[in-house]
Biotite code that builds the C-alpha atoms (Angstrom):
import biotite.structure as struc

atoms = struc.array([
    struc.Atom([94.238, 88.560, 71.185], chain_id="A", res_id=1, res_name="MET", atom_name="CA", element="C"),
    struc.Atom([95.920, 88.980, 74.550], chain_id="A", res_id=2, res_name="PHE", atom_name="CA", element="C"),
    struc.Atom([97.338, 91.984, 76.323], chain_id="A", res_id=3, res_name="SER", atom_name="CA", element="C"),
    struc.Atom([100.751, 91.598, 77.952], chain_id="A", res_id=4, res_name="PHE", atom_name="CA", element="C"),
    struc.Atom([99.126, 91.570, 81.386], chain_id="A", res_id=5, res_name="SER", atom_name="CA", element="C"),
    struc.Atom([96.994, 88.578, 80.395], chain_id="A", res_id=6, res_name="GLU", atom_name="CA", element="C"),
    struc.Atom([100.000, 86.454, 79.456], chain_id="A", res_id=7, res_name="ILE", atom_name="CA", element="C"),
    struc.Atom([101.296, 84.860, 82.638], chain_id="A", res_id=8, res_name="VAL", atom_name="CA", element="C"),
    struc.Atom([104.961, 84.179, 83.263], chain_id="A", res_id=9, res_name="GLY", atom_name="CA", element="C"),
    struc.Atom([107.907, 85.196, 81.056], chain_id="A", res_id=10, res_name="HIS", atom_name="CA", element="C"),
    struc.Atom([108.119, 88.584, 82.773], chain_id="A", res_id=11, res_name="GLU", atom_name="CA", element="C"),
    struc.Atom([111.595, 89.478, 81.528], chain_id="A", res_id=12, res_name="GLN", atom_name="CA", element="C"),
    struc.Atom([110.716, 88.596, 77.935], chain_id="A", res_id=13, res_name="ILE", atom_name="CA", element="C"),
    struc.Atom([107.552, 90.684, 78.142], chain_id="A", res_id=14, res_name="LYS", atom_name="CA", element="C"),
    struc.Atom([109.549, 93.636, 79.479], chain_id="A", res_id=15, res_name="GLU", atom_name="CA", element="C"),
    struc.Atom([111.895, 93.438, 76.478], chain_id="A", res_id=16, res_name="HIS", atom_name="CA", element="C"),
    struc.Atom([108.964, 93.285, 74.053], chain_id="A", res_id=17, res_name="MET", atom_name="CA", element="C"),
    struc.Atom([107.197, 96.226, 75.685], chain_id="A", res_id=18, res_name="GLN", atom_name="CA", element="C"),
    struc.Atom([110.396, 98.289, 75.673], chain_id="A", res_id=19, res_name="ALA", atom_name="CA", element="C"),
    struc.Atom([110.826, 97.651, 71.937], chain_id="A", res_id=20, res_name="ALA", atom_name="CA", element="C"),
    struc.Atom([107.243, 98.847, 71.340], chain_id="A", res_id=21, res_name="ILE", atom_name="CA", element="C"),
    struc.Atom([107.591, 101.864, 73.605], chain_id="A", res_id=22, res_name="ARG", atom_name="CA", element="C"),
    struc.Atom([110.945, 102.959, 72.169], chain_id="A", res_id=23, res_name="ASP", atom_name="CA", element="C"),
    struc.Atom([109.957, 102.063, 68.594], chain_id="A", res_id=24, res_name="LYS", atom_name="CA", element="C"),
    struc.Atom([113.200, 100.148, 68.256], chain_id="A", res_id=25, res_name="LYS", atom_name="CA", element="C"),
    struc.Atom([112.370, 96.525, 67.498], chain_id="A", res_id=26, res_name="PRO", atom_name="CA", element="C"),
    struc.Atom([115.065, 94.180, 66.256], chain_id="A", res_id=27, res_name="PHE", atom_name="CA", element="C"),
    struc.Atom([114.595, 92.870, 62.725], chain_id="A", res_id=28, res_name="HIS", atom_name="CA", element="C"),
    struc.Atom([114.354, 89.175, 63.712], chain_id="A", res_id=29, res_name="ALA", atom_name="CA", element="C"),
    struc.Atom([113.295, 87.261, 66.821], chain_id="A", res_id=30, res_name="TYR", atom_name="CA", element="C"),
    struc.Atom([113.363, 83.587, 67.738], chain_id="A", res_id=31, res_name="LEU", atom_name="CA", element="C"),
    struc.Atom([110.993, 82.310, 70.432], chain_id="A", res_id=32, res_name="PHE", atom_name="CA", element="C"),
    struc.Atom([112.072, 78.884, 71.640], chain_id="A", res_id=33, res_name="GLN", atom_name="CA", element="C"),
    struc.Atom([110.317, 76.612, 74.128], chain_id="A", res_id=34, res_name="GLY", atom_name="CA", element="C"),
    struc.Atom([108.030, 73.651, 74.665], chain_id="A", res_id=35, res_name="GLU", atom_name="CA", element="C"),
    struc.Atom([104.488, 73.530, 73.335], chain_id="A", res_id=36, res_name="GLU", atom_name="CA", element="C"),
    struc.Atom([101.859, 75.484, 75.210], chain_id="A", res_id=37, res_name="GLY", atom_name="CA", element="C"),
    struc.Atom([104.158, 77.829, 77.147], chain_id="A", res_id=38, res_name="VAL", atom_name="CA", element="C"),
    struc.Atom([102.954, 80.981, 75.370], chain_id="A", res_id=39, res_name="GLY", atom_name="CA", element="C"),
    struc.Atom([105.342, 81.542, 72.457], chain_id="A", res_id=40, res_name="LYS", atom_name="CA", element="C"),
    struc.Atom([102.679, 82.201, 69.838], chain_id="A", res_id=41, res_name="GLU", atom_name="CA", element="C"),
    struc.Atom([100.463, 84.163, 72.223], chain_id="A", res_id=42, res_name="ALA", atom_name="CA", element="C"),
    struc.Atom([103.346, 86.494, 73.002], chain_id="A", res_id=43, res_name="LEU", atom_name="CA", element="C"),
    struc.Atom([104.358, 86.703, 69.321], chain_id="A", res_id=44, res_name="ALA", atom_name="CA", element="C"),
    struc.Atom([100.816, 87.721, 68.391], chain_id="A", res_id=45, res_name="ARG", atom_name="CA", element="C"),
    struc.Atom([100.623, 90.247, 71.229], chain_id="A", res_id=46, res_name="THR", atom_name="CA", element="C"),
    struc.Atom([104.028, 91.698, 70.349], chain_id="A", res_id=47, res_name="PHE", atom_name="CA", element="C"),
    struc.Atom([103.012, 92.061, 66.697], chain_id="A", res_id=48, res_name="ALA", atom_name="CA", element="C"),
    struc.Atom([99.733, 93.707, 67.708], chain_id="A", res_id=49, res_name="ALA", atom_name="CA", element="C"),
    struc.Atom([101.560, 96.108, 70.016], chain_id="A", res_id=50, res_name="GLY", atom_name="CA", element="C"),
    struc.Atom([104.039, 97.115, 67.311], chain_id="A", res_id=51, res_name="LEU", atom_name="CA", element="C"),
    struc.Atom([101.201, 97.896, 64.892], chain_id="A", res_id=52, res_name="GLN", atom_name="CA", element="C"),
    struc.Atom([98.837, 99.469, 67.465], chain_id="A", res_id=53, res_name="CYS", atom_name="CA", element="C"),
    struc.Atom([97.696, 102.969, 66.455], chain_id="A", res_id=54, res_name="GLN", atom_name="CA", element="C"),
    struc.Atom([96.897, 104.166, 69.970], chain_id="A", res_id=55, res_name="SER", atom_name="CA", element="C"),
    struc.Atom([98.887, 107.041, 71.452], chain_id="A", res_id=56, res_name="GLU", atom_name="CA", element="C"),
    struc.Atom([98.671, 105.344, 74.835], chain_id="A", res_id=57, res_name="SER", atom_name="CA", element="C"),
    struc.Atom([101.737, 103.636, 76.278], chain_id="A", res_id=58, res_name="ALA", atom_name="CA", element="C"),
    struc.Atom([99.595, 100.561, 77.028], chain_id="A", res_id=59, res_name="ASP", atom_name="CA", element="C"),
    struc.Atom([99.714, 98.568, 73.812], chain_id="A", res_id=60, res_name="LYS", atom_name="CA", element="C"),
    struc.Atom([98.029, 96.717, 72.209], chain_id="A", res_id=61, res_name="PRO", atom_name="CA", element="C"),
    struc.Atom([94.966, 98.807, 73.023], chain_id="A", res_id=62, res_name="CYS", atom_name="CA", element="C"),
    struc.Atom([92.479, 96.298, 71.488], chain_id="A", res_id=63, res_name="LYS", atom_name="CA", element="C"),
    struc.Atom([90.362, 99.214, 70.238], chain_id="A", res_id=64, res_name="GLU", atom_name="CA", element="C"),
    struc.Atom([92.123, 100.858, 67.262], chain_id="A", res_id=65, res_name="CYS", atom_name="CA", element="C"),
    struc.Atom([91.613, 99.727, 63.676], chain_id="A", res_id=66, res_name="VAL", atom_name="CA", element="C"),
    struc.Atom([94.832, 97.707, 63.658], chain_id="A", res_id=67, res_name="SER", atom_name="CA", element="C"),
    struc.Atom([94.014, 95.906, 66.913], chain_id="A", res_id=68, res_name="CYS", atom_name="CA", element="C"),
    struc.Atom([90.524, 95.072, 65.686], chain_id="A", res_id=69, res_name="ARG", atom_name="CA", element="C"),
    struc.Atom([92.056, 93.715, 62.498], chain_id="A", res_id=70, res_name="GLN", atom_name="CA", element="C"),
    struc.Atom([94.420, 91.587, 64.572], chain_id="A", res_id=71, res_name="MET", atom_name="CA", element="C"),
    struc.Atom([91.485, 90.288, 66.585], chain_id="A", res_id=72, res_name="GLU", atom_name="CA", element="C"),
    struc.Atom([89.693, 89.190, 63.419], chain_id="A", res_id=73, res_name="SER", atom_name="CA", element="C"),
    struc.Atom([92.863, 87.849, 61.785], chain_id="A", res_id=74, res_name="GLY", atom_name="CA", element="C"),
    struc.Atom([92.788, 90.415, 58.984], chain_id="A", res_id=75, res_name="ASN", atom_name="CA", element="C"),
    struc.Atom([95.712, 92.745, 59.759], chain_id="A", res_id=76, res_name="GLN", atom_name="CA", element="C"),
    struc.Atom([97.231, 93.114, 56.264], chain_id="A", res_id=77, res_name="PRO", atom_name="CA", element="C"),
    struc.Atom([100.739, 93.864, 57.552], chain_id="A", res_id=78, res_name="ASP", atom_name="CA", element="C"),
    struc.Atom([100.967, 90.867, 59.896], chain_id="A", res_id=79, res_name="VAL", atom_name="CA", element="C"),
    struc.Atom([101.536, 87.702, 57.873], chain_id="A", res_id=80, res_name="ILE", atom_name="CA", element="C"),
    struc.Atom([101.403, 84.201, 59.326], chain_id="A", res_id=81, res_name="TRP", atom_name="CA", element="C"),
    struc.Atom([103.537, 81.896, 57.175], chain_id="A", res_id=82, res_name="VAL", atom_name="CA", element="C"),
    struc.Atom([101.558, 78.676, 56.781], chain_id="A", res_id=83, res_name="THR", atom_name="CA", element="C"),
    struc.Atom([102.249, 75.236, 55.368], chain_id="A", res_id=84, res_name="ARG", atom_name="CA", element="C"),
    struc.Atom([100.016, 72.640, 53.729], chain_id="A", res_id=85, res_name="GLU", atom_name="CA", element="C"),
    struc.Atom([102.258, 69.619, 54.222], chain_id="A", res_id=86, res_name="LYS", atom_name="CA", element="C"),
    struc.Atom([104.288, 68.160, 57.081], chain_id="A", res_id=87, res_name="ALA", atom_name="CA", element="C"),
    struc.Atom([107.215, 70.408, 56.201], chain_id="A", res_id=88, res_name="SER", atom_name="CA", element="C"),
    struc.Atom([107.459, 74.074, 55.236], chain_id="A", res_id=89, res_name="LEU", atom_name="CA", element="C"),
    struc.Atom([108.939, 74.115, 51.749], chain_id="A", res_id=90, res_name="GLY", atom_name="CA", element="C"),
    struc.Atom([110.956, 76.644, 49.821], chain_id="A", res_id=91, res_name="VAL", atom_name="CA", element="C"),
    struc.Atom([108.045, 77.488, 47.510], chain_id="A", res_id=92, res_name="ASP", atom_name="CA", element="C"),
    struc.Atom([105.900, 78.455, 50.503], chain_id="A", res_id=93, res_name="GLU", atom_name="CA", element="C"),
    struc.Atom([108.676, 80.605, 51.972], chain_id="A", res_id=94, res_name="ILE", atom_name="CA", element="C"),
    struc.Atom([109.231, 82.328, 48.656], chain_id="A", res_id=95, res_name="ARG", atom_name="CA", element="C"),
    struc.Atom([105.542, 82.858, 47.900], chain_id="A", res_id=96, res_name="GLU", atom_name="CA", element="C"),
    struc.Atom([104.453, 84.044, 51.344], chain_id="A", res_id=97, res_name="GLN", atom_name="CA", element="C"),
    struc.Atom([107.602, 85.814, 52.486], chain_id="A", res_id=98, res_name="LEU", atom_name="CA", element="C"),
    struc.Atom([110.462, 86.419, 50.051], chain_id="A", res_id=99, res_name="CYS", atom_name="CA", element="C"),
    struc.Atom([108.304, 87.621, 47.154], chain_id="A", res_id=100, res_name="ASN", atom_name="CA", element="C"),
    struc.Atom([106.241, 90.031, 49.257], chain_id="A", res_id=101, res_name="THR", atom_name="CA", element="C"),
    struc.Atom([108.904, 91.679, 51.432], chain_id="A", res_id=102, res_name="MET", atom_name="CA", element="C"),
    struc.Atom([109.580, 94.541, 49.051], chain_id="A", res_id=103, res_name="ASP", atom_name="CA", element="C"),
    struc.Atom([105.929, 95.595, 49.127], chain_id="A", res_id=104, res_name="ILE", atom_name="CA", element="C"),
    struc.Atom([105.753, 98.296, 51.781], chain_id="A", res_id=105, res_name="LYS", atom_name="CA", element="C"),
    struc.Atom([103.228, 98.043, 54.634], chain_id="A", res_id=106, res_name="PRO", atom_name="CA", element="C"),
    struc.Atom([99.675, 98.967, 53.673], chain_id="A", res_id=107, res_name="PHE", atom_name="CA", element="C"),
    struc.Atom([98.739, 100.900, 56.788], chain_id="A", res_id=108, res_name="SER", atom_name="CA", element="C"),
    struc.Atom([101.231, 100.109, 59.556], chain_id="A", res_id=109, res_name="SER", atom_name="CA", element="C"),
    struc.Atom([104.779, 101.070, 60.518], chain_id="A", res_id=110, res_name="PRO", atom_name="CA", element="C"),
    struc.Atom([106.028, 97.503, 60.054], chain_id="A", res_id=111, res_name="TYR", atom_name="CA", element="C"),
    struc.Atom([105.518, 94.409, 57.961], chain_id="A", res_id=112, res_name="LYS", atom_name="CA", element="C"),
    struc.Atom([105.691, 91.487, 60.364], chain_id="A", res_id=113, res_name="ILE", atom_name="CA", element="C"),
    struc.Atom([106.167, 87.856, 59.356], chain_id="A", res_id=114, res_name="TYR", atom_name="CA", element="C"),
    struc.Atom([105.376, 85.191, 61.941], chain_id="A", res_id=115, res_name="LEU", atom_name="CA", element="C"),
    struc.Atom([106.718, 81.687, 61.321], chain_id="A", res_id=116, res_name="VAL", atom_name="CA", element="C"),
    struc.Atom([105.264, 79.144, 63.775], chain_id="A", res_id=117, res_name="PRO", atom_name="CA", element="C"),
    struc.Atom([106.891, 75.705, 63.972], chain_id="A", res_id=118, res_name="GLU", atom_name="CA", element="C"),
    struc.Atom([109.993, 77.077, 62.257], chain_id="A", res_id=119, res_name="ALA", atom_name="CA", element="C"),
    struc.Atom([111.706, 73.721, 62.787], chain_id="A", res_id=120, res_name="GLU", atom_name="CA", element="C"),
    struc.Atom([109.457, 72.345, 60.022], chain_id="A", res_id=121, res_name="LYS", atom_name="CA", element="C"),
    struc.Atom([111.332, 74.289, 57.331], chain_id="A", res_id=122, res_name="MET", atom_name="CA", element="C"),
    struc.Atom([113.175, 72.214, 54.752], chain_id="A", res_id=123, res_name="THR", atom_name="CA", element="C"),
    struc.Atom([116.853, 72.931, 54.140], chain_id="A", res_id=124, res_name="GLU", atom_name="CA", element="C"),
    struc.Atom([115.982, 74.823, 50.949], chain_id="A", res_id=125, res_name="ALA", atom_name="CA", element="C"),
    struc.Atom([113.385, 76.885, 52.836], chain_id="A", res_id=126, res_name="ALA", atom_name="CA", element="C"),
    struc.Atom([115.937, 77.685, 55.554], chain_id="A", res_id=127, res_name="GLN", atom_name="CA", element="C"),
    struc.Atom([118.391, 78.888, 52.915], chain_id="A", res_id=128, res_name="ASN", atom_name="CA", element="C"),
    struc.Atom([115.740, 81.070, 51.296], chain_id="A", res_id=129, res_name="ALA", atom_name="CA", element="C"),
    struc.Atom([114.840, 82.566, 54.677], chain_id="A", res_id=130, res_name="LEU", atom_name="CA", element="C"),
    struc.Atom([118.500, 83.193, 55.456], chain_id="A", res_id=131, res_name="LEU", atom_name="CA", element="C"),
    struc.Atom([118.934, 85.282, 52.312], chain_id="A", res_id=132, res_name="LYS", atom_name="CA", element="C"),
    struc.Atom([116.019, 87.514, 53.305], chain_id="A", res_id=133, res_name="THR", atom_name="CA", element="C"),
    struc.Atom([116.835, 87.721, 56.991], chain_id="A", res_id=134, res_name="ILE", atom_name="CA", element="C"),
    struc.Atom([120.386, 88.949, 56.350], chain_id="A", res_id=135, res_name="GLU", atom_name="CA", element="C"),
    struc.Atom([119.418, 92.322, 54.886], chain_id="A", res_id=136, res_name="GLU", atom_name="CA", element="C"),
    struc.Atom([115.651, 92.865, 55.049], chain_id="A", res_id=137, res_name="PRO", atom_name="CA", element="C"),
    struc.Atom([113.966, 96.208, 54.328], chain_id="A", res_id=138, res_name="PRO", atom_name="CA", element="C"),
    struc.Atom([113.939, 98.492, 57.374], chain_id="A", res_id=139, res_name="SER", atom_name="CA", element="C"),
    struc.Atom([110.207, 97.993, 57.934], chain_id="A", res_id=140, res_name="TYR", atom_name="CA", element="C"),
    struc.Atom([110.332, 94.162, 57.992], chain_id="A", res_id=141, res_name="VAL", atom_name="CA", element="C"),
    struc.Atom([110.309, 92.124, 61.226], chain_id="A", res_id=142, res_name="ILE", atom_name="CA", element="C"),
    struc.Atom([110.528, 88.336, 61.513], chain_id="A", res_id=143, res_name="PHE", atom_name="CA", element="C"),
    struc.Atom([109.252, 86.355, 64.497], chain_id="A", res_id=144, res_name="ILE", atom_name="CA", element="C"),
    struc.Atom([110.103, 82.649, 64.422], chain_id="A", res_id=145, res_name="LEU", atom_name="CA", element="C"),
    struc.Atom([108.720, 80.203, 66.986], chain_id="A", res_id=146, res_name="ALA", atom_name="CA", element="C"),
    struc.Atom([110.055, 76.699, 67.535], chain_id="A", res_id=147, res_name="THR", atom_name="CA", element="C"),
    struc.Atom([109.982, 73.779, 69.937], chain_id="A", res_id=148, res_name="THR", atom_name="CA", element="C"),
    struc.Atom([113.189, 72.315, 68.475], chain_id="A", res_id=149, res_name="GLU", atom_name="CA", element="C"),
    struc.Atom([115.783, 75.039, 68.283], chain_id="A", res_id=150, res_name="VAL", atom_name="CA", element="C"),
    struc.Atom([118.529, 72.540, 67.383], chain_id="A", res_id=151, res_name="HIS", atom_name="CA", element="C"),
    struc.Atom([116.881, 72.178, 63.964], chain_id="A", res_id=152, res_name="LYS", atom_name="CA", element="C"),
    struc.Atom([117.348, 75.860, 63.172], chain_id="A", res_id=153, res_name="ILE", atom_name="CA", element="C"),
    struc.Atom([120.649, 76.539, 61.372], chain_id="A", res_id=154, res_name="PRO", atom_name="CA", element="C"),
    struc.Atom([123.209, 78.553, 63.319], chain_id="A", res_id=155, res_name="ILE", atom_name="CA", element="C"),
    struc.Atom([123.331, 80.975, 60.386], chain_id="A", res_id=156, res_name="THR", atom_name="CA", element="C"),
    struc.Atom([119.669, 81.844, 61.029], chain_id="A", res_id=157, res_name="VAL", atom_name="CA", element="C"),
    struc.Atom([120.019, 81.789, 64.828], chain_id="A", res_id=158, res_name="LEU", atom_name="CA", element="C"),
    struc.Atom([122.913, 84.230, 64.731], chain_id="A", res_id=159, res_name="SER", atom_name="CA", element="C"),
    struc.Atom([120.716, 86.833, 63.029], chain_id="A", res_id=160, res_name="ARG", atom_name="CA", element="C"),
    struc.Atom([117.892, 86.622, 65.569], chain_id="A", res_id=161, res_name="CYS", atom_name="CA", element="C"),
    struc.Atom([117.360, 87.864, 69.091], chain_id="A", res_id=162, res_name="GLN", atom_name="CA", element="C"),
    struc.Atom([116.649, 84.601, 70.882], chain_id="A", res_id=163, res_name="ARG", atom_name="CA", element="C"),
    struc.Atom([114.260, 84.231, 73.804], chain_id="A", res_id=164, res_name="TYR", atom_name="CA", element="C"),
    struc.Atom([113.947, 80.946, 75.687], chain_id="A", res_id=165, res_name="ASP", atom_name="CA", element="C"),
    struc.Atom([110.496, 80.270, 77.131], chain_id="A", res_id=166, res_name="PHE", atom_name="CA", element="C"),
    struc.Atom([110.604, 78.136, 80.265], chain_id="A", res_id=167, res_name="ARG", atom_name="CA", element="C"),
    struc.Atom([107.829, 75.992, 81.646], chain_id="A", res_id=168, res_name="ARG", atom_name="CA", element="C"),
    struc.Atom([105.390, 78.044, 83.689], chain_id="A", res_id=169, res_name="ILE", atom_name="CA", element="C"),
    struc.Atom([105.521, 77.339, 87.429], chain_id="A", res_id=170, res_name="THR", atom_name="CA", element="C"),
    struc.Atom([102.814, 75.404, 89.212], chain_id="A", res_id=171, res_name="LEU", atom_name="CA", element="C"),
    struc.Atom([101.944, 78.368, 91.433], chain_id="A", res_id=172, res_name="ASP", atom_name="CA", element="C"),
    struc.Atom([101.636, 80.719, 88.458], chain_id="A", res_id=173, res_name="THR", atom_name="CA", element="C"),
    struc.Atom([99.306, 78.377, 86.566], chain_id="A", res_id=174, res_name="ILE", atom_name="CA", element="C"),
    struc.Atom([97.206, 77.782, 89.692], chain_id="A", res_id=175, res_name="THR", atom_name="CA", element="C"),
    struc.Atom([96.851, 81.508, 90.306], chain_id="A", res_id=176, res_name="ALA", atom_name="CA", element="C"),
    struc.Atom([95.745, 82.101, 86.706], chain_id="A", res_id=177, res_name="ARG", atom_name="CA", element="C"),
    struc.Atom([93.179, 79.294, 86.873], chain_id="A", res_id=178, res_name="LEU", atom_name="CA", element="C"),
    struc.Atom([91.819, 80.729, 90.107], chain_id="A", res_id=179, res_name="LYS", atom_name="CA", element="C"),
    struc.Atom([91.561, 84.182, 88.542], chain_id="A", res_id=180, res_name="GLU", atom_name="CA", element="C"),
    struc.Atom([89.646, 82.833, 85.560], chain_id="A", res_id=181, res_name="LEU", atom_name="CA", element="C"),
    struc.Atom([87.255, 80.646, 87.542], chain_id="A", res_id=182, res_name="THR", atom_name="CA", element="C"),
    struc.Atom([86.476, 83.501, 89.910], chain_id="A", res_id=183, res_name="GLU", atom_name="CA", element="C"),
    struc.Atom([85.768, 85.791, 86.949], chain_id="A", res_id=184, res_name="ALA", atom_name="CA", element="C"),
    struc.Atom([83.269, 83.190, 85.702], chain_id="A", res_id=185, res_name="GLU", atom_name="CA", element="C"),
    struc.Atom([81.768, 82.732, 89.188], chain_id="A", res_id=186, res_name="ASN", atom_name="CA", element="C"),
    struc.Atom([82.750, 79.066, 89.166], chain_id="A", res_id=187, res_name="MET", atom_name="CA", element="C"),
    struc.Atom([83.197, 77.652, 92.678], chain_id="A", res_id=188, res_name="PRO", atom_name="CA", element="C"),
    struc.Atom([86.279, 75.432, 92.507], chain_id="A", res_id=189, res_name="VAL", atom_name="CA", element="C"),
    struc.Atom([88.407, 74.217, 95.388], chain_id="A", res_id=190, res_name="GLU", atom_name="CA", element="C"),
    struc.Atom([92.012, 75.393, 95.454], chain_id="A", res_id=191, res_name="ASP", atom_name="CA", element="C"),
    struc.Atom([93.084, 71.760, 95.699], chain_id="A", res_id=192, res_name="LYS", atom_name="CA", element="C"),
    struc.Atom([91.286, 70.969, 92.438], chain_id="A", res_id=193, res_name="ALA", atom_name="CA", element="C"),
    struc.Atom([92.849, 73.953, 90.670], chain_id="A", res_id=194, res_name="LEU", atom_name="CA", element="C"),
    struc.Atom([96.297, 72.881, 91.800], chain_id="A", res_id=195, res_name="ARG", atom_name="CA", element="C"),
    struc.Atom([95.620, 69.363, 90.533], chain_id="A", res_id=196, res_name="TYR", atom_name="CA", element="C"),
    struc.Atom([94.669, 70.712, 87.097], chain_id="A", res_id=197, res_name="VAL", atom_name="CA", element="C"),
    struc.Atom([97.714, 72.995, 87.088], chain_id="A", res_id=198, res_name="ALA", atom_name="CA", element="C"),
    struc.Atom([99.963, 70.047, 87.900], chain_id="A", res_id=199, res_name="LYS", atom_name="CA", element="C"),
    struc.Atom([98.423, 68.057, 85.041], chain_id="A", res_id=200, res_name="ALA", atom_name="CA", element="C"),
    struc.Atom([99.308, 70.941, 82.718], chain_id="A", res_id=201, res_name="GLY", atom_name="CA", element="C"),
    struc.Atom([102.981, 70.146, 83.367], chain_id="A", res_id=202, res_name="ASP", atom_name="CA", element="C"),
    struc.Atom([104.257, 73.677, 82.818], chain_id="A", res_id=203, res_name="GLY", atom_name="CA", element="C"),
    struc.Atom([101.928, 74.441, 79.901], chain_id="A", res_id=204, res_name="SER", atom_name="CA", element="C"),
    struc.Atom([99.281, 77.091, 80.479], chain_id="A", res_id=205, res_name="MET", atom_name="CA", element="C"),
    struc.Atom([97.487, 76.012, 77.298], chain_id="A", res_id=206, res_name="ARG", atom_name="CA", element="C"),
    struc.Atom([97.233, 72.401, 78.447], chain_id="A", res_id=207, res_name="ASP", atom_name="CA", element="C"),
    struc.Atom([96.055, 73.428, 81.911], chain_id="A", res_id=208, res_name="ALA", atom_name="CA", element="C"),
    struc.Atom([93.332, 75.638, 80.430], chain_id="A", res_id=209, res_name="LEU", atom_name="CA", element="C"),
    struc.Atom([92.251, 72.836, 78.101], chain_id="A", res_id=210, res_name="SER", atom_name="CA", element="C"),
])
C-alpha cells in the first residue's frame, strides 16, 4: 500500500482525494481513466485506505492502524475489489459482489468501498445493473471505477461519477523517482541509464519500475 507522497505525478488529483478524506466529504462514485501503468489502481487503493484509516492524524493512510494493516494484507472487510473470472465482467458477478451486498452496513469502517478495475470489461447487462445501484446508493457506499477505455463506459454511468483523467507521467518525474529508489537501495546507477529506463517506460511508472 502506498502513501500519497509515494505516488508520483497526478498532483491535482491527489489534492482532491486528500481533501475528500480530510473533510470527510467523498463523492459517492469516482471514475479513474487513463492508460495502463499510470497509477490509477495505486491511487484508488490509497484513497480507499485513507478514507477508512482510523488515525486521528491528518496524514492518511497512516499504515499503522488496524484498517491500514488490513488493507496491506488485502483483508479490509469494507473495501471490496470486484473481480471477474472470464474475459468480461458479467451481470451475475456485479450482482453477487456488489448489488446484493450494498445494503449490508460496513463492519468496522465509515464507508463501504467498491473498487472496479478494468470497468470497460463489464457487459451491457452488468453496466445496467451497476447503473441501478450507482443512482441512489446508501450514504455509506462509495464506488471507484478504473478504466483504460472510457469510451466503453455508458454516458449514464459517467454522468454519475466524478471523473479524473490520468495523464502519462513525464520523463523527468519517472527519472527522479527511479533515482530516489536506487539511492535508497544503495545501487550505483548512472543518471543516463536511469533516463534511458524512464524513456522505455513511455509514461508508465509501473513499466519503468519493471
